Structure formats: structure tokens, C-alpha cells
C-alpha positions as a printed NumPy array, in Angstrom:
array([[ 40.881,  -5.099, 291.607],
       [ 43.549,  -5.928, 288.94 ],
       [ 47.018,  -4.485, 288.957],
       [ 46.02 ,  -2.395, 285.85 ],
       [ 43.193,  -0.307, 287.75 ],
       [ 44.709,  -0.453, 291.101],
       [ 46.644,   3.368, 290.519],
       [ 43.013,   4.791, 289.795],
       [ 40.36 ,   6.008, 292.351],
       [ 36.755,   5.471, 290.37 ],
       [ 34.904,   8.859, 290.121],
       [ 31.548,   8.066, 290.818],
       [ 30.56 ,  11.757, 290.373],
       [ 28.148,  12.313, 287.382],
       [ 24.979,  13.748, 286.319],
       [ 23.908,  16.496, 284.163],
       [ 26.086,  19.459, 285.908],
       [ 29.422,  17.585, 285.46 ],
       [ 28.392,  16.551, 281.881],
       [ 28.224,  20.294, 281.49 ],
       [ 31.361,  21.587, 283.243],
       [ 33.117,  18.842, 280.929],
       [ 31.24 ,  20.322, 277.554],
       [ 32.17 ,  23.666, 278.614],
       [ 35.586,  23.169, 279.041],
       [ 36.114,  21.379, 275.67 ],
       [ 34.437,  24.634, 273.839],
       [ 37.052,  26.658, 275.892],
       [ 39.912,  24.458, 274.743],
       [ 38.202,  24.525, 271.1  ],
       [ 38.274,  28.577, 271.161],
       [ 41.638,  28.691, 272.462],
       [ 43.393,  26.44 , 270.111],
       [ 41.575,  27.464, 266.894],
       [ 42.597,  31.248, 268.411],
       [ 46.09 ,  30.191, 268.442],
       [ 45.976,  28.51 , 264.962],
       [ 44.316,  31.576, 263.507],
       [ 47.077,  33.726, 264.998],
       [ 49.574,  31.527, 262.779],
       [ 47.928,  31.801, 259.737],
       [ 49.782,  28.703, 258.108],
       [ 47.783,  25.785, 256.765],
       [ 50.676,  23.731, 257.829],
       [ 49.548,  24.866, 261.615],
       [ 46.46 ,  23.262, 260.957],
       [ 47.485,  20.328, 259.416],
       [ 49.454,  19.774, 262.393],
       [ 46.998,  19.708, 264.941],
       [ 44.652,  17.507, 262.889],
       [ 47.082,  15.02 , 263.094],
       [ 47.365,  15.381, 266.916],
       [ 43.757,  15.637, 267.097],
       [ 43.265,  12.367, 265.029],
       [ 45.617,  10.531, 267.408],
       [ 43.051,  11.413, 270.407],
       [ 40.298,   9.983, 268.342],
       [ 42.346,   6.685, 267.586],
       [ 43.738,   6.526, 271.263],
       [ 40.246,   6.587, 272.519],
       [ 38.966,   4.358, 270.585],
       [ 41.132,   2.16 , 270.658],
       [ 40.755,   2.329, 274.474],
       [ 37.333,   1.662, 275.252],
       [ 38.311,  -2.311, 274.186],
       [ 41.869,  -2.421, 274.998],
       [ 42.167,  -0.213, 277.912],
       [ 38.781,  -0.859, 279.461],
       [ 38.469,  -4.486, 278.818],
       [ 41.816,  -5.394, 278.656],
       [ 41.893,  -7.065, 275.081],
       [ 44.822,  -5.598, 273.061],
       [ 43.582,  -5.38 , 269.714],
       [ 46.608,  -5.358, 267.096],
       [ 44.078,  -4.685, 264.113],
       [ 44.097,  -0.784, 265.004],
       [ 44.956,  -0.18 , 261.386],
       [ 42.144,  -2.149, 259.585],
       [ 39.674,  -0.307, 261.44 ],
       [ 41.069,   3.08 , 260.36 ],
       [ 41.807,   1.838, 256.61 ],
       [ 38.535,   1.117, 256.633],
       [ 37.454,   4.586, 257.412],
       [ 39.972,   5.922, 254.887],
       [ 38.609,   3.622, 252.123],
       [ 34.926,   3.916, 253.001],
       [ 35.464,   7.414, 252.077],
       [ 37.515,   6.927, 249.02 ],
       [ 34.453,   4.417, 247.823],
       [ 31.723,   6.929, 248.636],
       [ 33.745,  10.169, 246.945],
       [ 33.765,   7.988, 243.817],
       [ 30.129,   7.253, 243.855],
       [ 29.433,  10.534, 245.256],
       [ 31.968,  13.186, 244.479],
       [ 29.516,  16.196, 246.191],
       [ 29.143,  14.023, 249.64 ],
       [ 29.877,  15.979, 252.712],
       [ 32.422,  15.102, 254.543],
       [ 30.244,  14.498, 257.868],
       [ 28.276,  12.255, 256.104],
       [ 31.217,   9.756, 255.182],
       [ 32.088,  10.12 , 258.879],
       [ 28.788,   8.857, 259.651],
       [ 29.105,   5.998, 257.316],
       [ 32.176,   5.141, 258.415],
       [ 31.304,   4.986, 261.749],
       [ 28.621,   2.879, 261.109],
       [ 30.685,   0.145, 258.681],
       [ 33.263,   0.106, 261.543],
       [ 30.558,  -0.718, 264.144],
       [ 29.375,  -3.538, 261.907],
       [ 33.113,  -4.833, 261.102],
       [ 33.958,  -4.271, 264.862],
       [ 30.899,  -6.574, 265.916],
       [ 32.064,  -9.342, 263.09 ],
       [ 35.439,  -9.297, 264.217],
       [ 34.   ,  -9.681, 268.098],
       [ 31.783, -12.389, 267.229],
       [ 35.302, -14.42 , 265.376],
       [ 37.947, -13.498, 267.831],
       [ 36.606, -12.712, 271.224],
       [ 36.322, -16.315, 272.176],
       [ 40.023, -16.106, 272.455],
       [ 41.794, -14.527, 274.963],
       [ 45.263, -12.735, 275.684],
       [ 47.983, -13.233, 272.782],
       [ 45.809, -15.496, 270.954],
       [ 42.738, -12.487, 270.352],
       [ 45.507,  -9.962, 269.514],
       [ 47.177, -12.337, 266.766],
       [ 43.579, -12.811, 265.883],
       [ 42.987,  -9.084, 265.266],
       [ 46.292,  -8.92 , 263.444],
       [ 45.032, -11.472, 260.864],
       [ 41.698,  -9.646, 260.098],
       [ 43.861,  -6.283, 259.299],
       [ 45.975,  -7.883, 257.241],
       [ 43.08 , -10.121, 254.827],
       [ 41.335,  -6.209, 254.802],
       [ 44.589,  -5.147, 253.49 ],
       [ 44.611,  -7.614, 250.784],
       [ 41.425,  -6.75 , 249.8  ],
       [ 42.208,  -3.375, 249.335],
       [ 44.78 ,  -3.753, 247.376],
       [ 43.037,  -6.186, 244.685],
       [ 40.03 ,  -3.677, 244.872],
       [ 40.571,  -1.809, 241.902],
       [ 37.421,   0.607, 241.999],
       [ 39.391,   2.246, 245.212],
       [ 42.55 ,   2.438, 243.385],
       [ 43.811,  -0.682, 244.118],
       [ 47.746,  -1.104, 245.181],
       [ 48.031,   1.993, 243.056],
       [ 46.269,   4.358, 245.212],
       [ 43.613,   6.732, 244.533],
       [ 43.402,  10.409, 244.543],
       [ 40.884,  13.086, 245.832],
       [ 40.238,  16.59 , 244.929],
       [ 38.815,  18.706, 247.811],
       [ 37.445,  21.964, 247.491],
       [ 39.586,  24.918, 247.747],
       [ 38.008,  26.191, 250.499],
       [ 34.644,  25.885, 253.277],
       [ 32.112,  27.87 , 254.403],
       [ 32.707,  29.962, 257.971],
       [ 36.499,  29.055, 257.561],
       [ 39.264,  30.664, 256.368],
       [ 40.717,  27.484, 254.452],
       [ 40.16 ,  23.924, 253.938],
       [ 42.657,  22.74 , 256.233],
       [ 41.096,  24.854, 258.959],
       [ 37.701,  22.98 , 258.483],
       [ 39.487,  19.555, 258.195],
       [ 41.336,  20.47 , 261.894],
       [ 37.546,  21.588, 262.856],
       [ 35.61 ,  18.587, 261.918],
       [ 38.709,  16.613, 263.433],
       [ 37.889,  18.624, 266.898],
       [ 34.634,  17.486, 266.656],
       [ 35.271,  13.735, 266.409],
       [ 37.689,  14.   , 269.686],
       [ 34.977,  15.532, 271.361],
       [ 32.609,  12.708, 270.502],
       [ 35.563,   9.999, 270.783],
       [ 36.153,  11.482, 274.75 ],
       [ 32.841,  11.764, 275.544],
       [ 31.631,   8.028, 274.235],
       [ 34.751,   6.923, 276.215],
       [ 34.009,   8.871, 279.382],
       [ 30.355,   8.049, 279.393],
       [ 31.36 ,   4.008, 278.836],
       [ 34.059,   4.634, 281.793],
       [ 31.375,   5.498, 284.088],
       [ 28.623,   3.369, 283.05 ],
       [ 27.382,   0.038, 283.569],
       [ 29.364,  -0.993, 280.611],
       [ 32.48 ,  -0.093, 281.781],
       [ 31.592,  -1.443, 285.184],
       [ 31.316,  -4.527, 283.365],
       [ 34.451,  -4.366, 281.01 ],
       [ 36.532,  -3.358, 284.186],
       [ 35.339,  -6.537, 285.712],
       [ 36.084,  -8.289, 282.57 ],
       [ 39.429,  -6.899, 282.726],
       [ 40.116,  -7.773, 286.396],
       [ 39.34 , -11.677, 286.074],
       [ 36.89 , -12.453, 283.239],
       [ 36.299, -16.112, 285.008],
       [ 35.221, -14.308, 287.884],
       [ 32.995, -11.902, 286.175],
       [ 31.45 , -14.467, 284.41 ],
       [ 30.841, -16.211, 287.784],
       [ 29.214, -13.189, 289.065],
       [ 26.384, -13.362, 286.51 ],
       [ 28.279, -10.568, 283.756],
       [ 27.341, -11.503, 280.278],
       [ 30.911, -10.882, 278.932],
       [ 30.447, -12.102, 275.389],
       [ 27.77 ,  -9.408, 274.993],
       [ 29.772,  -6.564, 277.009],
       [ 32.852,  -7.324, 274.769],
       [ 30.745,  -7.265, 271.637],
       [ 29.502,  -3.726, 272.731],
       [ 32.702,  -2.658, 273.131],
       [ 34.39 ,  -3.952, 269.74 ],
       [ 31.477,  -2.257, 267.964],
       [ 31.565,   0.916, 270.134],
       [ 36.224,   0.851, 269.242],
       [ 35.417,  -0.127, 265.802],
       [ 32.813,   2.714, 265.101],
       [ 35.36 ,   5.21 , 266.521],
       [ 38.238,   4.05 , 264.887],
       [ 36.974,   3.991, 261.505],
       [ 35.478,   7.49 , 261.889],
       [ 38.974,   8.544, 262.897],
       [ 40.013,   7.54 , 259.075],
       [ 36.767,   8.853, 257.456],
       [ 38.387,  12.615, 256.789],
       [ 42.154,  11.703, 255.794],
       [ 41.768,  11.06 , 252.103],
       [ 40.458,  15.045, 251.943],
       [ 43.335,  15.57 , 254.466],
       [ 46.238,  14.143, 252.425],
       [ 44.386,  14.035, 248.861],
       [ 46.086,  11.017, 247.819],
       [ 45.687,   7.544, 249.711],
       [ 47.302,   4.035, 249.206],
       [ 47.339,   1.089, 251.467],
       [ 50.991,   1.21 , 252.535],
       [ 49.553,   4.838, 254.062],
       [ 45.961,   3.706, 255.172],
       [ 47.51 ,   0.428, 256.748],
       [ 50.401,   2.545, 258.312],
       [ 52.483,   0.972, 260.777],
       [ 52.977,   4.291, 262.204],
       [ 49.294,   4.62 , 262.981],
       [ 49.232,   0.606, 264.45 ],
       [ 52.218,   1.401, 266.539],
       [ 50.906,   4.458, 267.832],
       [ 47.412,   3.873, 268.639],
       [ 48.136,   1.221, 271.367],
       [ 50.975,   3.275, 272.549],
       [ 49.245,   6.391, 273.128],
       [ 47.157,   5.093, 275.343],
       [ 49.58 ,   2.778, 277.123],
       [ 51.758,   6.202, 277.882],
       [ 48.828,   7.967, 279.148],
       [ 47.299,   5.584, 281.173],
       [ 44.686,   2.838, 280.079],
       [ 42.265,   2.68 , 282.834],
       [ 40.662,   6.042, 282.39 ],
       [ 39.693,   8.177, 279.876],
       [ 42.062,  10.434, 280.182],
       [ 44.683,   8.652, 279.556],
       [ 44.773,   8.249, 275.944],
       [ 44.067,  12.128, 275.396],
       [ 46.969,  12.82 , 277.569],
       [ 49.512,  10.377, 275.674],
       [ 47.786,  11.192, 272.084],
       [ 48.477,  15.185, 272.699],
       [ 51.921,  14.56 , 274.548],
       [ 53.347,  12.104, 271.476],
       [ 51.398,  13.452, 269.003],
       [ 52.869,  16.908, 269.529],
       [ 56.476,  15.382, 269.681],
       [ 56.181,  13.655, 266.644],
       [ 54.978,  16.891, 264.575],
       [ 57.998,  18.767, 266.342],
       [ 60.299,  16.183, 265.488],
       [ 58.939,  15.955, 261.496],
       [ 59.539,  19.936, 261.152],
       [ 63.089,  19.622, 262.942],
       [ 64.676,  16.435, 262.549],
       [ 62.823,  14.12 , 259.868],
       [ 59.347,  11.734, 260.224],
       [ 61.598,   8.847, 260.235],
       [ 61.749,   9.486, 264.06 ],
       [ 58.488,   9.413, 264.765],
       [ 58.938,   5.532, 265.398],
       [ 61.75 ,   5.978, 267.503],
       [ 59.932,   8.764, 269.6  ],
       [ 57.62 ,   6.444, 270.619],
       [ 59.89 ,   3.312, 271.514],
       [ 61.613,   5.656, 273.473],
       [ 58.781,   6.558, 275.532],
       [ 57.359,   3.292, 275.96 ],
       [ 60.539,   1.959, 277.235],
       [ 61.183,   4.57 , 279.631],
       [ 57.32 ,   4.436, 280.823],
       [ 57.108,   0.626, 280.918],
       [ 60.163,   0.692, 283.23 ],
       [ 59.17 ,   3.666, 285.664],
       [ 55.975,   4.322, 284.832],
       [ 53.805,   1.068, 283.764],
       [ 50.18 ,   2.6  , 284.329],
       [ 50.823,   5.253, 282.447],
       [ 51.341,   9.26 , 283.258],
       [ 47.974,   9.148, 285.147],
       [ 48.585,   6.22 , 287.129],
       [ 51.93 ,   8.198, 288.06 ],
       [ 49.833,  11.325, 288.986],
       [ 47.495,   8.667, 290.983],
       [ 50.144,   7.164, 292.918],
       [ 51.742,  10.95 , 293.767],
       [ 48.137,  12.465, 294.97 ],
       [ 47.917,   9.106, 297.01 ],
       [ 51.096,   9.612, 298.875],
       [ 50.611,  13.174, 299.815]])
């Protein structure tokens, strides 16, 4: 095994009972979360929770390719923006289209874009693959800036409803939707990790040449990973125009999104599905706290400091550090 996966002990237990326990735990977390948010009775509380949950989806989606397969994608912001502007496009055509439908469309478009990106870049390895994904994101940014139908460089406004059925506010509805997307994203990542696809991707991450010599269809597995990763990253961006009501290319292709999406799995731990969740909740919460107490400009500083600390004392992330301590005991 490679150094990336060494600290982790593979959990081969599965089956329906364990899945039901996991879904029950997710439902319990959702009940507790929205009970607490309801007591705050503040729209900002829902929007802050939305931001953290959005990063859970982004970090988890990126990790399917970057963590499981070891292919670092620098174009995560491009996939996110694809979902953002996919919703803007659909809103321009069908103003009354439900947001969950836009999410499904964004996931499909993201999967197709991920498949196309894979065909163009997956024959490259290491830093060359990463540069290739970054170049595709830059190309997509150029297209959006010059596409007047979705606002171009000046951006686009979205008029969202004042309220939503069964929810106290539209912010609460968006937060609930993002929580469902987070559960779906984590369920996909967890399923991939414990499936033949995850084992094949782990073999590719450890030694791709040896994996191919052993009969692993590396290109097909990597294409599956890029498609799944692209779908999850794009669906994270689909509700965003209704969250902020105004989007422009600088916001959709934000450096903060690009950096956080990579840093959160690195800090949480990339070789397991729970690592990106831990990293996203930790960093996302710290950034929301910094936004209301210091300034949002401190967000990237927080990420940079945590990256320096964890790459120095815990290169396998929080989950790797915890796993090592359990092994020692």
C-alpha cells in the first residue's frame, strides 16, 4: 500500500444493516441541526449552515477523484460554476422550474463534463493532469464571461420566492436542500469506497502501472470517477444563485471555492469518505465564525495556516492522525 493509505484500516463490513444505521444517523443529525437552527430564528443561521453543508458536498465530490484515485483536480471551481450557471440558464428559460430539478440537470451536465474532461486529461499524470484540469476551468470561465444570455461579465440577478411550503423561510428551504445533497454526496462517496470501484481506484492511487499489469481497467475506472466527481461538484453549485440572488463569474469561479474544495479533504483525510466531511465542517465553521467576528478576508488565511500545520504534523489529515493513535493504543 502507498503512504497515502497506510494509516487507514479498511472497513470491509457493509450490507443493509450498516447502511440503515448510517441513514438513521444522518436523519438524527438533520433533526438536531434544524432544531438548533430553528431556535436561533435567524436567516443568517440558515445561510451559515448552508455554506458549511455546501463545502461538505464540494469536498466529498472532489475526494472521489482526488482522494480515492490520487488525481488532483485543480478545476473544481469550474465544475461548481457549471452548476451555478446551469441554474442561471434554466432560470432564464423556465423561471418557475423547481430548484431540485435544476440540481438534477446540473448533476447530469457535470457528469458529462467530467467524462469529457477525463477523455482529454486522464492520459496525463501527476502535475500535468492538474494543469490540464486548471486549463479547462480557465476555458470555461472565458466562455461564461462572454456569454451574454447568462449575464456575461456583468453577472445575473435571480428573483427567488419569498417563502417555501413547509419551511419558515426560503433560506431554511435552501439549507434543507443542501443538507439532502450533502447526505447524497456522502452516500455516493461511502458506496464508492466500499465497492469494486473504490478498490480499483485505490490500486491506481497506490501504483497505477502495477494496477494495470494486474488487470485493472484504469482508464474506465478513472472516467467513472471523473463523472461521479463532476456530478457531485456541479450539483453543489446549482442552488447557489437562489442562495445569493446575484452571481457573476468572479463569484462562481471563486478562489475561495477552489482552495477550500482541495484543502478540506487534505486536512480531514483523503483516503476515507469521512475525512472530507470532518475537514469541511471544521474549516467551514471556522470561516463562518471569522466572517462575523473578524472579516471574510481572513478565510483563506485560516485555510493556509491549517494546511501548513496539518501537512507538517499530520500529513494524512485528522482521520489519519486518529487512526494512528488507535493503532498505537
